[in-house]
CHARMM internal coordinates of N, CA and C (Angstrom, degrees):
IC EDIT
DIST 1 N 1 CA 1.4644
DIST 1 CA 1 C 1.4192
ANGL 1 N 1 CA 1 C 110.22
DIST 1 C 2 N 1.3163
ANGL 1 CA 1 C 2 N 126.30
DIHE 1 N 1 CA 1 C 2 N 139.60
DIST 2 N 2 CA 1.4884
ANGL 1 C 2 N 2 CA 130.11
DIHE 1 CA 1 C 2 N 2 CA -179.37
DIST 2 CA 2 C 1.5161
ANGL 2 N 2 CA 2 C 112.37
DIHE 1 C 2 N 2 CA 2 C -71.74
DIST 2 C 3 N 1.3555
ANGL 2 CA 2 C 3 N 113.59
DIHE 2 N 2 CA 2 C 3 N 150.83
DIST 3 N 3 CA 1.4671
ANGL 2 C 3 N 3 CA 116.73
DIHE 2 CA 2 C 3 N 3 CA 177.48
DIST 3 CA 3 C 1.4193
ANGL 3 N 3 CA 3 C 109.04
DIHE 2 C 3 N 3 CA 3 C -66.11
DIST 3 C 4 N 1.3345
ANGL 3 CA 3 C 4 N 116.36
DIHE 3 N 3 CA 3 C 4 N 152.16
DIST 4 N 4 CA 1.4884
ANGL 3 C 4 N 4 CA 120.47
DIHE 3 CA 3 C 4 N 4 CA 174.70
DIST 4 CA 4 C 1.5072
ANGL 4 N 4 CA 4 C 113.88
DIHE 3 C 4 N 4 CA 4 C -93.56
DIST 4 C 5 N 1.2765
ANGL 4 CA 4 C 5 N 116.96
DIHE 4 N 4 CA 4 C 5 N 142.71
DIST 5 N 5 CA 1.4355
ANGL 4 C 5 N 5 CA 122.26
DIHE 4 CA 4 C 5 N 5 CA 179.55
DIST 5 CA 5 C 1.6231
ANGL 5 N 5 CA 5 C 108.87
DIHE 4 C 5 N 5 CA 5 C -86.19
DIST 5 C 6 N 1.3503
ANGL 5 CA 5 C 6 N 110.18
DIHE 5 N 5 CA 5 C 6 N 138.33
DIST 6 N 6 CA 1.4462
ANGL 5 C 6 N 6 CA 112.67
DIHE 5 CA 5 C 6 N 6 CA 173.21
DIST 6 CA 6 C 1.4928
ANGL 6 N 6 CA 6 C 112.39
DIHE 5 C 6 N 6 CA 6 C -91.13
DIST 6 C 7 N 1.2942
ANGL 6 CA 6 C 7 N 122.48
DIHE 6 N 6 CA 6 C 7 N 155.10
DIST 7 N 7 CA 1.3713
ANGL 6 C 7 N 7 CA 122.11
DIHE 6 CA 6 C 7 N 7 CA 174.54
DIST 7 CA 7 C 1.5820
ANGL 7 N 7 CA 7 C 112.19
DIHE 6 C 7 N 7 CA 7 C -76.13
DIST 7 C 8 N 1.2640
ANGL 7 CA 7 C 8 N 121.17
DIHE 7 N 7 CA 7 C 8 N 124.15
DIST 8 N 8 CA 1.4482
ANGL 7 C 8 N 8 CA 126.47
DIHE 7 CA 7 C 8 N 8 CA -167.51
DIST 8 CA 8 C 1.4186
ANGL 8 N 8 CA 8 C 108.99
DIHE 7 C 8 N 8 CA 8 C -68.15
DIST 8 C 9 N 1.4131
ANGL 8 CA 8 C 9 N 118.38
DIHE 8 N 8 CA 8 C 9 N -40.44
DIST 9 N 9 CA 1.4586
ANGL 8 C 9 N 9 CA 119.88
DIHE 8 CA 8 C 9 N 9 CA 179.44
DIST 9 CA 9 C 1.3965
ANGL 9 N 9 CA 9 C 110.98
DIHE 8 C 9 N 9 CA 9 C -61.49
DIST 9 C 10 N 1.4442
ANGL 9 CA 9 C 10 N 123.79
DIHE 9 N 9 CA 9 C 10 N -40.72
DIST 10 N 10 CA 1.4009
ANGL 9 C 10 N 10 CA 128.34
DIHE 9 CA 9 C 10 N 10 CA -179.42
DIST 10 CA 10 C 1.6134
ANGL 10 N 10 CA 10 C 111.43
DIHE 9 C 10 N 10 CA 10 C -68.13
DIST 10 C 11 N 1.3260
ANGL 10 CA 10 C 11 N 110.52
DIHE 10 N 10 CA 10 C 11 N -31.91
DIST 11 N 11 CA 1.5428
ANGL 10 C 11 N 11 CA 118.02
DIHE 10 CA 10 C 11 N 11 CA -177.54
DIST 11 CA 11 C 1.4385
ANGL 11 N 11 CA 11 C 108.05
DIHE 10 C 11 N 11 CA 11 C -65.15
DIST 11 C 12 N 1.3504
ANGL 11 CA 11 C 12 N 123.14
DIHE 11 N 11 CA 11 C 12 N -36.48
DIST 12 N 12 CA 1.3557
ANGL 11 C 12 N 12 CA 126.22
DIHE 11 CA 11 C 12 N 12 CA -176.46
DIST 12 CA 12 C 1.5986
ANGL 12 N 12 CA 12 C 110.58
DIHE 11 C 12 N 12 CA 12 C -81.04
DIST 12 C 13 N 1.2694
ANGL 12 CA 12 C 13 N 119.90
DIHE 12 N 12 CA 12 C 13 N -9.73
DIST 13 N 13 CA 1.4077
ANGL 12 C 13 N 13 CA 119.25
DIHE 12 CA 12 C 13 N 13 CA -173.57
DIST 13 CA 13 C 1.5332
ANGL 13 N 13 CA 13 C 115.61
DIHE 12 C 13 N 13 CA 13 C -109.83
DIST 13 C 14 N 1.3853
ANGL 13 CA 13 C 14 N 114.79
DIHE 13 N 13 CA 13 C 14 N -21.15
DIST 14 N 14 CA 1.4590
ANGL 13 C 14 N 14 CA 122.65
DIHE 13 CA 13 C 14 N 14 CA -171.28
DIST 14 CA 14 C 1.5017
ANGL 14 N 14 CA 14 C 106.37
DIHE 13 C 14 N 14 CA 14 C -120.69
DIST 14 C 15 N 1.3990
ANGL 14 CA 14 C 15 N 112.67
DIHE 14 N 14 CA 14 C 15 N 146.25
DIST 15 N 15 CA 1.5265
ANGL 14 C 15 N 15 CA 119.89
DIHE 14 CA 14 C 15 N 15 CA 173.64
DIST 15 CA 15 C 1.4990
ANGL 15 N 15 CA 15 C 103.26
DIHE 14 C 15 N 15 CA 15 C -142.63
DIST 15 C 16 N 1.3056
ANGL 15 CA 15 C 16 N 110.66
DIHE 15 N 15 CA 15 C 16 N 155.39
DIST 16 N 16 CA 1.5202
ANGL 15 C 16 N 16 CA 116.73
DIHE 15 CA 15 C 16 N 16 CA 175.82
DIST 16 CA 16 C 1.5340
ANGL 16 N 16 CA 16 C 110.87
DIHE 15 C 16 N 16 CA 16 C -97.52
DIST 16 C 17 N 1.2942
ANGL 16 CA 16 C 17 N 114.37
DIHE 16 N 16 CA 16 C 17 N 141.21
DIST 17 N 17 CA 1.3917
ANGL 16 C 17 N 17 CA 123.41
DIHE 16 CA 16 C 17 N 17 CA 179.44
DIST 17 CA 17 C 1.6624
ANGL 17 N 17 CA 17 C 106.76
DIHE 16 C 17 N 17 CA 17 C -78.57
DIST 17 C 18 N 1.3124
ANGL 17 CA 17 C 18 N 112.49
DIHE 17 N 17 CA 17 C 18 N 176.47
DIST 18 N 18 CA 1.4131
ANGL 17 C 18 N 18 CA 115.10
DIHE 17 CA 17 C 18 N 18 CA 177.01
DIST 18 CA 18 C 1.5341
ANGL 18 N 18 CA 18 C 115.09
DIHE 17 C 18 N 18 CA 18 C -70.29
DIST 18 C 19 N 1.2789
ANGL 18 CA 18 C 19 N 117.79
DIHE 18 N 18 CA 18 C 19 N -19.36
DIST 19 N 19 CA 1.4142
ANGL 18 C 19 N 19 CA 123.91
DIHE 18 CA 18 C 19 N 19 CA 179.08
DIST 19 CA 19 C 1.5123
ANGL 19 N 19 CA 19 C 111.31
DIHE 18 C 19 N 19 CA 19 C -92.86
DIST 19 C 20 N 1.3355
ANGL 19 CA 19 C 20 N 114.72
DIHE 19 N 19 CA 19 C 20 N -4.00
DIST 20 N 20 CA 1.4989
ANGL 19 C 20 N 20 CA 117.38
DIHE 19 CA 19 C 20 N 20 CA -176.31
DIST 20 CA 20 C 1.4805
ANGL 20 N 20 CA 20 C 118.21
DIHE 19 C 20 N 20 CA 20 C 95.22
DIST 20 C 21 N 1.3429
ANGL 20 CA 20 C 21 N 119.95
DIHE 20 N 20 CA 20 C 21 N 0.52
DIST 21 N 21 CA 1.4023
ANGL 20 C 21 N 21 CA 120.72
DIHE 20 CA 20 C 21 N 21 CA -179.84
DIST 21 CA 21 C 1.5963
ANGL 21 N 21 CA 21 C 108.74
DIHE 20 C 21 N 21 CA 21 C -84.43
DIST 21 C 22 N 1.2619
ANGL 21 CA 21 C 22 N 114.82
DIHE 21 N 21 CA 21 C 22 N 154.30
DIST 22 N 22 CA 1.5052
ANGL 21 C 22 N 22 CA 118.64
DIHE 21 CA 21 C 22 N 22 CA -173.17
DIST 22 CA 22 C 1.5078
ANGL 22 N 22 CA 22 C 108.71
DIHE 21 C 22 N 22 CA 22 C -92.60
DIST 22 C 23 N 1.2720
ANGL 22 CA 22 C 23 N 122.11
DIHE 22 N 22 CA 22 C 23 N 127.22
DIST 23 N 23 CA 1.4436
ANGL 22 C 23 N 23 CA 126.84
DIHE 22 CA 22 C 23 N 23 CA -177.66
DIST 23 CA 23 C 1.4872
ANGL 23 N 23 CA 23 C 111.18
DIHE 22 C 23 N 23 CA 23 C -109.71
DIST 23 C 24 N 1.3122
ANGL 23 CA 23 C 24 N 110.77
DIHE 23 N 23 CA 23 C 24 N 148.13
DIST 24 N 24 CA 1.5413
ANGL 23 C 24 N 24 CA 119.18
DIHE 23 CA 23 C 24 N 24 CA -173.59
DIST 24 CA 24 C 1.5801
ANGL 24 N 24 CA 24 C 108.31
DIHE 23 C 24 N 24 CA 24 C -141.88
DIST 24 C 25 N 1.2673
ANGL 24 CA 24 C 25 N 113.30
DIHE 24 N 24 CA 24 C 25 N 157.27
DIST 25 N 25 CA 1.5462
ANGL 24 C 25 N 25 CA 122.14
DIHE 24 CA 24 C 25 N 25 CA 174.81
DIST 25 CA 25 C 1.5521
ANGL 25 N 25 CA 25 C 104.82
DIHE 24 C 25 N 25 CA 25 C -81.65
DIST 25 C 26 N 1.2794
ANGL 25 CA 25 C 26 N 116.18
DIHE 25 N 25 CA 25 C 26 N 158.67
DIST 26 N 26 CA 1.4637
ANGL 25 C 26 N 26 CA 121.11
DIHE 25 CA 25 C 26 N 26 CA 172.02
DIST 26 CA 26 C 1.4785
ANGL 26 N 26 CA 26 C 113.17
DIHE 25 C 26 N 26 CA 26 C -91.84
DIST 26 C 27 N 1.2608
ANGL 26 CA 26 C 27 N 118.15
DIHE 26 N 26 CA 26 C 27 N 155.47
DIST 27 N 27 CA 1.4986
ANGL 26 C 27 N 27 CA 122.60
DIHE 26 CA 26 C 27 N 27 CA -174.18
DIST 27 CA 27 C 1.6119
ANGL 27 N 27 CA 27 C 103.31
DIHE 26 C 27 N 27 CA 27 C -91.17
DIST 27 C 28 N 1.3646
ANGL 27 CA 27 C 28 N 109.95
DIHE 27 N 27 CA 27 C 28 N 174.66
DIST 28 N 28 CA 1.5201
ANGL 27 C 28 N 28 CA 124.50
DIHE 27 CA 27 C 28 N 28 CA 177.51
DIST 28 CA 28 C 1.4785
ANGL 28 N 28 CA 28 C 112.60
DIHE 27 C 28 N 28 CA 28 C 69.31
DIST 28 C 29 N 1.3383
ANGL 28 CA 28 C 29 N 123.05
DIHE 28 N 28 CA 28 C 29 N 26.73
DIST 29 N 29 CA 1.4746
ANGL 28 C 29 N 29 CA 120.32
DIHE 28 CA 28 C 29 N 29 CA 178.49
DIST 29 CA 29 C 1.6068
ANGL 29 N 29 CA 29 C 111.02
DIHE 28 C 29 N 29 CA 29 C -114.96
DIST 29 C 30 N 1.2924
ANGL 29 CA 29 C 30 N 116.55
DIHE 29 N 29 CA 29 C 30 N 12.13
DIST 30 N 30 CA 1.3707
ANGL 29 C 30 N 30 CA 118.75
DIHE 29 CA 29 C 30 N 30 CA -177.84
DIST 30 CA 30 C 1.4378
ANGL 30 N 30 CA 30 C 121.82
DIHE 29 C 30 N 30 CA 30 C -87.51
DIST 30 C 31 N 1.2936
ANGL 30 CA 30 C 31 N 113.10
DIHE 30 N 30 CA 30 C 31 N -36.80
DIST 31 N 31 CA 1.6177
ANGL 30 C 31 N 31 CA 120.81
DIHE 30 CA 30 C 31 N 31 CA 175.82
DIST 31 CA 31 C 1.4832
ANGL 31 N 31 CA 31 C 109.52
DIHE 30 C 31 N 31 CA 31 C -154.17
DIST 31 C 32 N 1.3571
ANGL 31 CA 31 C 32 N 112.41
DIHE 31 N 31 CA 31 C 32 N 177.35
DIST 32 N 32 CA 1.4871
ANGL 31 C 32 N 32 CA 118.86
DIHE 31 CA 31 C 32 N 32 CA -176.29
DIST 32 CA 32 C 1.4341
ANGL 32 N 32 CA 32 C 111.33
DIHE 31 C 32 N 32 CA 32 C 58.16
DIST 32 C 33 N 1.3599
ANGL 32 CA 32 C 33 N 116.45
DIHE 32 N 32 CA 32 C 33 N 47.69
DIST 33 N 33 CA 1.4510
ANGL 32 C 33 N 33 CA 117.73
DIHE 32 CA 32 C 33 N 33 CA -176.60
DIST 33 CA 33 C 1.5118
ANGL 33 N 33 CA 33 C 114.62
DIHE 32 C 33 N 33 CA 33 C -96.06
DIST 33 C 34 N 1.3669
ANGL 33 CA 33 C 34 N 116.56
DIHE 33 N 33 CA 33 C 34 N -5.71
DIST 34 N 34 CA 1.4507
ANGL 33 C 34 N 34 CA 119.07
DIHE 33 CA 33 C 34 N 34 CA -173.64
DIST 34 CA 34 C 1.5549
ANGL 34 N 34 CA 34 C 112.43
DIHE 33 C 34 N 34 CA 34 C -67.46
DIST 34 C 35 N 1.3901
ANGL 34 CA 34 C 35 N 115.56
DIHE 34 N 34 CA 34 C 35 N -34.83
DIST 35 N 35 CA 1.4173
ANGL 34 C 35 N 35 CA 115.10
DIHE 34 CA 34 C 35 N 35 CA -172.99
DIST 35 CA 35 C 1.5612
ANGL 35 N 35 CA 35 C 107.19
DIHE 34 C 35 N 35 CA 35 C -89.67
DIST 35 C 36 N 1.3280
ANGL 35 CA 35 C 36 N 120.67
DIHE 35 N 35 CA 35 C 36 N -7.99
DIST 36 N 36 CA 1.3858
ANGL 35 C 36 N 36 CA 122.72
DIHE 35 CA 35 C 36 N 36 CA -178.54
DIST 36 CA 36 C 1.5822
ANGL 36 N 36 CA 36 C 109.58
DIHE 35 C 36 N 36 CA 36 C -79.64
DIST 36 C 37 N 1.2962
ANGL 36 CA 36 C 37 N 118.72
DIHE 36 N 36 CA 36 C 37 N 142.85
DIST 37 N 37 CA 1.4401
ANGL 36 C 37 N 37 CA 121.19
DIHE 36 CA 36 C 37 N 37 CA 177.56
DIST 37 CA 37 C 1.4910
ANGL 37 N 37 CA 37 C 114.02
DIHE 36 C 37 N 37 CA 37 C -68.36
DIST 37 C 38 N 1.3657
ANGL 37 CA 37 C 38 N 120.25
DIHE 37 N 37 CA 37 C 38 N 154.35
DIST 38 N 38 CA 1.4666
ANGL 37 C 38 N 38 CA 119.27
DIHE 37 CA 37 C 38 N 38 CA 177.74
DIST 38 CA 38 C 1.4911
ANGL 38 N 38 CA 38 C 114.15
DIHE 37 C 38 N 38 CA 38 C -61.66
DIST 38 C 39 N 1.4252
ANGL 38 CA 38 C 39 N 114.06
DIHE 38 N 38 CA 38 C 39 N -33.77
DIST 39 N 39 CA 1.4731
ANGL 38 C 39 N 39 CA 117.15
DIHE 38 CA 38 C 39 N 39 CA 178.94
DIST 39 CA 39 C 1.5398
ANGL 39 N 39 CA 39 C 109.96
DIHE 38 C 39 N 39 CA 39 C -62.47
DIST 39 C 40 N 1.4525
ANGL 39 CA 39 C 40 N 115.67
DIHE 39 N 39 CA 39 C 40 N -47.06
DIST 40 N 40 CA 1.4056
ANGL 39 C 40 N 40 CA 119.06
DIHE 39 CA 39 C 40 N 40 CA 178.77
DIST 40 CA 40 C 1.5384
ANGL 40 N 40 CA 40 C 112.38
DIHE 39 C 40 N 40 CA 40 C -61.03
DIST 40 C 41 N 1.3427
ANGL 40 CA 40 C 41 N 117.47
DIHE 40 N 40 CA 40 C 41 N -40.90
DIST 41 N 41 CA 1.4999
ANGL 40 C 41 N 41 CA 119.55
DIHE 40 CA 40 C 41 N 41 CA -179.24
DIST 41 CA 41 C 1.5419
ANGL 41 N 41 CA 41 C 106.75
DIHE 40 C 41 N 41 CA 41 C -63.87
DIST 41 C 42 N 1.2293
ANGL 41 CA 41 C 42 N 118.46
DIHE 41 N 41 CA 41 C 42 N -45.36
DIST 42 N 42 CA 1.4448
ANGL 41 C 42 N 42 CA 123.35
DIHE 41 CA 41 C 42 N 42 CA -178.29
DIST 42 CA 42 C 1.4498
ANGL 42 N 42 CA 42 C 108.77
DIHE 41 C 42 N 42 CA 42 C -59.38
DIST 42 C 43 N 1.3836
ANGL 42 CA 42 C 43 N 124.40
DIHE 42 N 42 CA 42 C 43 N -44.23
DIST 43 N 43 CA 1.3680
ANGL 42 C 43 N 43 CA 122.26
DIHE 42 CA 42 C 43 N 43 CA -179.37
DIST 43 CA 43 C 1.5486
ANGL 43 N 43 CA 43 C 114.49
DIHE 42 C 43 N 43 CA 43 C -76.32
DIST 43 C 44 N 1.2949
ANGL 43 CA 43 C 44 N 117.14
DIHE 43 N 43 CA 43 C 44 N -20.61
DIST 44 N 44 CA 1.4361
ANGL 43 C 44 N 44 CA 120.61
DIHE 43 CA 43 C 44 N 44 CA 173.78
DIST 44 CA 44 C 1.6043
ANGL 44 N 44 CA 44 C 113.18
DIHE 43 C 44 N 44 CA 44 C -75.54
DIST 44 C 45 N 1.2995
ANGL 44 CA 44 C 45 N 110.68
DIHE 44 N 44 CA 44 C 45 N -15.37
DIST 45 N 45 CA 1.4735
ANGL 44 C 45 N 45 CA 113.33
DIHE 44 CA 44 C 45 N 45 CA 178.40
DIST 45 CA 45 C 1.5779
ANGL 45 N 45 CA 45 C 115.81
DIHE 44 C 45 N 45 CA 45 C -84.40
DIST 45 C 46 N 1.3874
ANGL 45 CA 45 C 46 N 112.99
DIHE 45 N 45 CA 45 C 46 N -13.68
DIST 46 N 46 CA 1.4594
ANGL 45 C 46 N 46 CA 117.41
DIHE 45 CA 45 C 46 N 46 CA -178.40
DIST 46 CA 46 C 1.4595
ANGL 46 N 46 CA 46 C 113.00
DIHE 45 C 46 N 46 CA 46 C -74.83
DIST 46 C 47 N 1.2244
ANGL 46 CA 46 C 47 N 121.58
DIHE 46 N 46 CA 46 C 47 N 157.65
DIST 47 N 47 CA 1.5349
ANGL 46 C 47 N 47 CA 126.84
DIHE 46 CA 46 C 47 N 47 CA 176.37
DIST 47 CA 47 C 1.5391
ANGL 47 N 47 CA 47 C 106.76
DIHE 46 C 47 N 47 CA 47 C -81.35
DIST 47 C 48 N 1.3132
ANGL 47 CA 47 C 48 N 114.75
DIHE 47 N 47 CA 47 C 48 N 144.56
DIST 48 N 48 CA 1.5002
ANGL 47 C 48 N 48 CA 119.73
DIHE 47 CA 47 C 48 N 48 CA 178.00
DIST 48 CA 48 C 1.4864
ANGL 48 N 48 CA 48 C 108.68
DIHE 47 C 48 N 48 CA 48 C -120.59
DIST 48 C 49 N 1.3455
ANGL 48 CA 48 C 49 N 114.11
DIHE 48 N 48 CA 48 C 49 N 166.15
DIST 49 N 49 CA 1.4888
ANGL 48 C 49 N 49 CA 117.61
DIHE 48 CA 48 C 49 N 49 CA 179.25
DIST 49 CA 49 C 1.4723
ANGL 49 N 49 CA 49 C 104.78
DIHE 48 C 49 N 49 CA 49 C -103.91
DIST 49 C 50 N 1.3253
ANGL 49 CA 49 C 50 N 112.93
DIHE 49 N 49 CA 49 C 50 N 136.44
DIST 50 N 50 CA 1.4171
ANGL 49 C 50 N 50 CA 119.58
DIHE 49 CA 49 C 50 N 50 CA 178.80
DIST 50 CA 50 C 1.5821
ANGL 50 N 50 CA 50 C 112.29
DIHE 49 C 50 N 50 CA 50 C -66.28
DIST 50 C 51 N 1.3557
ANGL 50 CA 50 C 51 N 114.37
DIHE 50 N 50 CA 50 C 51 N 138.13
DIST 51 N 51 CA 1.4939
ANGL 50 C 51 N 51 CA 120.45
DIHE 50 CA 50 C 51 N 51 CA -177.57
DIST 51 CA 51 C 1.4582
ANGL 51 N 51 CA 51 C 112.53
DIHE 50 C 51 N 51 CA 51 C -56.77
DIST 51 C 52 N 1.3770
ANGL 51 CA 51 C 52 N 116.07
DIHE 51 N 51 CA 51 C 52 N 146.15
DIST 52 N 52 CA 1.3705
ANGL 51 C 52 N 52 CA 124.89
DIHE 51 CA 51 C 52 N 52 CA 177.76
DIST 52 CA 52 C 1.5010
ANGL 52 N 52 CA 52 C 113.75
DIHE 51 C 52 N 52 CA 52 C -56.62
DIST 52 C 53 N 1.3263
ANGL 52 CA 52 C 53 N 121.96
DIHE 52 N 52 CA 52 C 53 N -32.31
DIST 53 N 53 CA 1.3531
ANGL 52 C 53 N 53 CA 130.39
DIHE 52 CA 52 C 53 N 53 CA 173.08
DIST 53 CA 53 C 1.5680
ANGL 53 N 53 CA 53 C 112.35
DIHE 52 C 53 N 53 CA 53 C -61.68
DIST 53 C 54 N 1.2690
ANGL 53 CA 53 C 54 N 120.17
DIHE 53 N 53 CA 53 C 54 N -36.55
DIST 54 N 54 CA 1.3402
ANGL 53 C 54 N 54 CA 119.84
DIHE 53 CA 53 C 54 N 54 CA -174.37
DIST 54 CA 54 C 1.6222
ANGL 54 N 54 CA 54 C 115.36
DIHE 53 C 54 N 54 CA 54 C -104.58
DIST 54 C 55 N 1.3407
ANGL 54 CA 54 C 55 N 115.06
DIHE 54 N 54 CA 54 C 55 N 5.73
DIST 55 N 55 CA 1.3921
ANGL 54 C 55 N 55 CA 115.65
DIHE 54 CA 54 C 55 N 55 CA 176.35
DIST 55 CA 55 C 1.4609
ANGL 55 N 55 CA 55 C 116.25
DIHE 54 C 55 N 55 CA 55 C -64.57
DIST 55 C 56 N 1.3811
ANGL 55 CA 55 C 56 N 118.95
DIHE 55 N 55 CA 55 C 56 N -39.37
DIST 56 N 56 CA 1.4725
ANGL 55 C 56 N 56 CA 125.92
DIHE 55 CA 55 C 56 N 56 CA -178.73
DIST 56 CA 56 C 1.7646
ANGL 56 N 56 CA 56 C 106.00
DIHE 55 C 56 N 56 CA 56 C -61.31
DIST 56 C 57 N 1.3303
ANGL 56 CA 56 C 57 N 109.51
DIHE 56 N 56 CA 56 C 57 N -38.61
DIST 57 N 57 CA 1.4955
ANGL 56 C 57 N 57 CA 112.78
DIHE 56 CA 56 C 57 N 57 CA -179.46
DIST 57 CA 57 C 1.5501
ANGL 57 N 57 CA 57 C 112.77
DIHE 56 C 57 N 57 CA 57 C -66.71
DIST 57 C 58 N 1.3466
ANGL 57 CA 57 C 58 N 112.71
DIHE 57 N 57 CA 57 C 58 N -36.17
DIST 58 N 58 CA 1.4188
ANGL 57 C 58 N 58 CA 117.84
DIHE 57 CA 57 C 58 N 58 CA -176.24
DIST 58 CA 58 C 1.5975
ANGL 58 N 58 CA 58 C 106.94
DIHE 57 C 58 N 58 CA 58 C -72.20
DIST 58 C 59 N 1.3457
ANGL 58 CA 58 C 59 N 112.75
DIHE 58 N 58 CA 58 C 59 N -44.90
DIST 59 N 59 CA 1.5109
ANGL 58 C 59 N 59 CA 118.39
DIHE 58 CA 58 C 59 N 59 CA 179.62
DIST 59 CA 59 C 1.4278
ANGL 59 N 59 CA 59 C 107.11
DIHE 58 C 59 N 59 CA 59 C -54.76
DIST 59 C 60 N 1.3989
ANGL 59 CA 59 C 60 N 122.35
DIHE 59 N 59 CA 59 C 60 N -41.96
DIST 60 N 60 CA 1.3718
ANGL 59 C 60 N 60 CA 123.34
DIHE 59 CA 59 C 60 N 60 CA -179.97
DIST 60 CA 60 C 1.5320
ANGL 60 N 60 CA 60 C 114.80
DIHE 59 C 60 N 60 CA 60 C -61.21
DIST 60 C 61 N 1.2373
ANGL 60 CA 60 C 61 N 115.96
DIHE 60 N 60 CA 60 C 61 N -34.89
DIST 61 N 61 CA 1.4677
ANGL 60 C 61 N 61 CA 122.50
DIHE 60 CA 60 C 61 N 61 CA 176.00
DIST 61 CA 61 C 1.5503
ANGL 61 N 61 CA 61 C 110.30
DIHE 60 C 61 N 61 CA 61 C -75.45
DIST 61 C 62 N 1.2278
ANGL 61 CA 61 C 62 N 118.29
DIHE 61 N 61 CA 61 C 62 N -35.98
DIST 62 N 62 CA 1.5084
ANGL 61 C 62 N 62 CA 125.96
DIHE 61 CA 61 C 62 N 62 CA -174.02
DIST 62 CA 62 C 1.5510
ANGL 62 N 62 CA 62 C 108.65
DIHE 61 C 62 N 62 CA 62 C -122.14
DIST 62 C 63 N 1.3624
ANGL 62 CA 62 C 63 N 120.74
DIHE 62 N 62 CA 62 C 63 N 80.89
DIST 63 N 63 CA 1.4786
ANGL 62 C 63 N 63 CA 119.89
DIHE 62 CA 62 C 63 N 63 CA -169.12
DIST 63 CA 63 C 1.5035
ANGL 63 N 63 CA 63 C 106.80
DIHE 62 C 63 N 63 CA 63 C -75.30
DIST 63 C 64 N 1.2653
ANGL 63 CA 63 C 64 N 124.82
DIHE 63 N 63 CA 63 C 64 N -17.27
DIST 64 N 64 CA 1.5243
ANGL 63 C 64 N 64 CA 121.81
DIHE 63 CA 63 C 64 N 64 CA 178.76
DIST 64 CA 64 C 1.5174
ANGL 64 N 64 CA 64 C 117.07
DIHE 63 C 64 N 64 CA 64 C -107.37
DIST 64 C 65 N 1.3452
ANGL 64 CA 64 C 65 N 112.12
DIHE 64 N 64 CA 64 C 65 N 17.18
DIST 65 N 65 CA 1.5334
ANGL 64 C 65 N 65 CA 119.52
DIHE 64 CA 64 C 65 N 65 CA -179.54
DIST 65 CA 65 C 1.5326
ANGL 65 N 65 CA 65 C 107.84
DIHE 64 C 65 N 65 CA 65 C -71.09
END
COOR INIT
IC SEED 1 N 1 CA 1 C
IC BUILD
């Protein structure tokens, strides 16, 4: 059976944690930061876990993650 290709856009956005959960960055941290509070900016910098609903979709895009 041939090897499966992974979606390169998804490969740049998702990583697996040590326990196998899929991790992602948070949105809204690229620009227009002046009016956002420092607490909000700090929380946007943290890594988040992908929702259980979306994990099958991400595994479809990244079969070897």
